[in-house]
C-alpha angles and dihedrals in degrees: 000000000000097000096036124107107241089231088064094056117096112216138199101193128212110281092028122116117201120190121181140031124334122187124178142161089209137068120284131207122196121195096151132049124304122189117175142030121332126187124177136165088207137056124302117211117190115193127222096260095043123114121204128190118174144031123330124192112180145140097238132003132196104191123191101149138068127288106196094187134340152087131282119202106181117180093201128002129004110192116193110198130212112286097015121133123209127185115182146039119329120196117177146146093227131014129202117186122186124206113284095018108139125218124184108176146037126323123199131177112223128212130211096276090052091056091072094054122089099240098199093059093044092050092049091052091050093047091061090064100042139031121268114277095216134051141204133009134253116250120214119233 
């Protein structure tokens, strides 16, 4: 988000709960709660107190919060920050994991032909034919 005009960043502030579908060509920052389907051609930044539940399709992600359940499809770099907790399916071109980041789920490196496929729909179709590859949820304290 360094070179992005702050007016071009979509924001879900702390204390805000968003349920539904969010699509953007710009960067997005989440500090509140997101429950649904998010698709962005930019960077997604998820703050430490943020809670995400759902499917994320994005170019780059910096994740510091909690994903209770969901799917990441990251066309370039997924960066999991210290203290974050992720439960779900992670598909990415590149992965950066800091010390004390927690992952409970499946990780898969994608190639160029995978980048064109909508990951959320593919994962849902696969889950009908096989059991979930992750378990449980993270409870907030």
